[in-house]
C-alpha angles and dihedrals in degrees: 000000000000128000120267118217113237122238093234108086128164142174119233143165130240112242134192122245111177107308094337135082116234133205119197119224110214120235093249092062095040090052093043091054096033093237121182133201111266093024115149123234141162124238119209123193111222130191138174136177120213095160097304120049115253126188133199141174118221116202105205113203098179130222119343108227123187126192115197126192102216130179115237140188116212121197126192106202134190107226117205119225108291093005098111095093092046090050092051091050090050090050090052091052092048091048088057091046102044098031102218116180088241142352119215116200125191115179128194142163105311092334135073140178124219120186121192111200114199101198129157093231119072134170089259100045145292127317134189111280112253122238122234089250092054091051092047090051092048091048091052091050092047091051090048091051092049093050094045089054090055101260121134113229106214096181139004117194128179117201144133126263130198107229120196117213122191100167100061121116108227089227091067088061098038092050097039113131089224133070106251102168092103095055104027134064123178140186140174113239119201 
């Protein structure tokens, strides 16, 4: 996939600092890419001739990696003979009703696991982080729905999972309308 030029563009001037030349990164770009003081990067010199010679410096930040601490509700479910398809349809309906960031389903012979992860980061954007009480209420409602549809819930376990995201644009976190610093950590990996 090719690079996409960002909408934030600025003009600057190269300055001297000791024996080095320095370029200042404006606040808009540092916030957009969630840059931190002391962060490592790689600078590439680029040139092309068509017909005049042009030069550029590319500051390569690396891969943006996000770790999110997300509450989850894990259900171990006894599945009656031929009930696997019905269970998966019920899980899809509950996903649309309770809006978890993801649902992980693992089916087996007569038994299945369904894990509802209630993270703030989703494939389509950022949501408000859920409180422990909201996740407990959702887990109770999910268990009720499973039992009312004839499934036996063998175990219900609430916990937190660390989810790694490698496809998130830093701007979706920096411009999120919610405070995510308690549940999200990020880094640039070169």
